C-alpha positions as CSV (number, residue, x, y, z in Angstrom):
1,M,97.2,119.6,83.3
2,I,94.8,118.7,80.3
3,T,91.8,121.0,81.6
4,S,90.3,121.5,77.9
5,L,90.0,119.4,74.6
6,V,88.2,120.3,71.1
7,P,88.2,117.7,68.8
8,S,89.3,118.2,65.1
9,S,89.9,117.0,61.9
10,G,93.3,117.2,60.6
11,E,93.7,119.7,58.3
12,A,92.6,122.3,61.1
13,W,94.8,125.1,62.4
14,D,95.1,124.5,66.1
15,G,95.2,128.4,67.0
16,K,91.5,129.0,66.3
17,Y,90.6,126.8,69.0
18,L,92.6,128.5,71.5
19,K,90.3,131.6,72.7
20,S,87.4,128.8,73.5
21,L,90.1,126.6,75.4
22,V,90.8,129.3,77.4
23,E,87.2,130.8,77.8
24,K,85.9,127.5,78.9
25,D,88.9,127.1,81.7
26,L,87.8,130.5,82.8
27,A,83.9,129.8,83.1
28,Q,84.8,126.6,85.2
29,D,86.5,128.9,87.5
30,L,90.0,127.1,87.0
31,P,93.2,129.3,88.5
32,V,94.5,129.9,84.8
33,E,97.7,131.5,85.3
34,T,99.6,130.4,82.3
35,V,98.8,128.7,79.1
36,G,100.7,126.4,77.2
37,A,100.5,125.3,74.2
38,D,103.0,123.5,70.9
39,R,104.2,125.6,68.2
40,G,101.0,124.6,66.4
41,Y,99.4,127.6,68.5
42,D,102.1,130.1,67.9
43,D,100.4,133.5,66.4
44,H,101.1,137.2,67.5
45,A,97.4,137.5,68.3
46,L,96.9,134.2,70.4
47,H,100.0,135.8,72.1
48,Y,98.2,139.1,72.3
49,Y,94.7,138.0,73.5
50,L,96.5,136.0,76.4
51,E,98.6,138.5,77.7
52,Q,96.8,141.9,77.0
53,E,93.3,141.1,77.0
54,K,92.6,138.3,79.5
55,E,96.0,138.8,81.5
56,I,97.3,135.0,81.1
57,H,101.0,134.3,80.7
58,S,101.8,132.8,77.0
59,G,103.4,129.3,77.3
60,I,103.3,128.9,73.6
61,L,106.1,127.7,72.4
62,L,107.6,130.2,69.7
63,N,108.2,128.7,66.3
64,D,111.8,128.9,65.2
65,I,111.1,132.1,62.5
66,R,110.4,134.4,65.5
67,T,113.9,134.2,66.6
68,K,115.9,133.7,63.7
69,K,114.4,136.2,61.4
70,K,116.1,139.5,61.0
71,D,114.5,142.6,62.1
72,K,115.0,144.7,65.5
73,N,111.2,143.0,66.6
74,K,112.7,139.8,67.6
75,E,113.6,141.5,70.8
76,V,110.2,141.0,72.0
77,W,110.0,137.0,71.5
78,F,113.2,136.9,73.2
79,A,112.4,138.9,76.3
80,L,109.2,136.1,76.2
81,M,110.9,133.1,76.1
82,K,113.1,134.6,79.5
83,T,110.1,134.7,81.5
84,P,109.9,132.0,84.3
85,Q,106.7,131.5,83.2
86,Y,107.2,130.7,79.8
87,Q,110.5,128.6,81.2
88,Q,107.7,126.3,83.1
89,A,105.5,125.8,80.4
90,R,108.0,124.4,77.9
91,K,109.1,121.9,80.9
92,E,105.5,120.9,81.4
93,R,105.0,120.3,77.9
94,F,106.1,116.6,77.8
95,K,103.6,115.7,80.4
96,I,100.9,116.4,78.0
97,E,102.1,114.8,75.1
98,R,103.0,111.9,77.1
99,K,99.3,112.0,78.2
100,F,98.2,112.2,74.4
101,G,100.3,109.0,73.3
102,E,98.8,106.5,76.4
103,A,95.6,107.8,74.5
104,K,96.8,106.8,71.4
105,Q,99.0,103.7,72.0
106,G,96.8,102.4,75.4
107,H,93.4,103.2,74.0
108,G,93.2,102.6,70.5
109,L,93.0,106.5,69.6
110,G,95.4,106.0,67.0
111,R,93.3,105.0,64.1
112,C,89.4,106.0,63.5
113,R,87.3,103.8,62.9
114,Y,84.6,106.1,60.9
115,V,84.5,109.1,58.5
116,G,83.0,112.2,60.4
117,L,84.1,114.2,63.5
118,S,81.6,113.7,65.5
119,R,81.1,109.4,65.3
120,T,85.0,109.3,65.7
121,V,84.8,111.8,69.0
122,R,81.7,109.4,70.0
123,D,83.9,105.9,69.4
124,C,86.7,107.4,70.7
125,W,85.1,108.3,74.1
126,D,83.7,104.8,74.4
127,L,87.2,103.5,73.6
128,A,88.6,105.6,76.5
129,F,86.1,105.6,79.2
130,K,83.5,103.0,78.7
131,R,85.3,100.5,77.8
132,S,88.5,100.3,80.0
């Protein structure tokens, strides 16, 4: 289930928004047990933030470099991949991507008519909710 969304420009690193998204969900008293995200969010600091600081299971998909590197520290990532929460997050990921694809193809969010984030977000809101 998509619980929070932060629109950003295309060149922005996704990971910088994860903490604010998690905080937003926790402020709404949502029962957050696992956070799933695509590889764009994969960063050791974010895994640490979820697991150690917030005591939430990390379902952030791992980049291949984490498991294919040649050092002994990759065992931590293999252990994460074996957890049931990580496996469940992987299985649920396609549902989230499906919703974004539907918004893009079915609701006109594939192209921006305006330059600038605030105007684009307002236009997308109009397309998605006021005209449907």
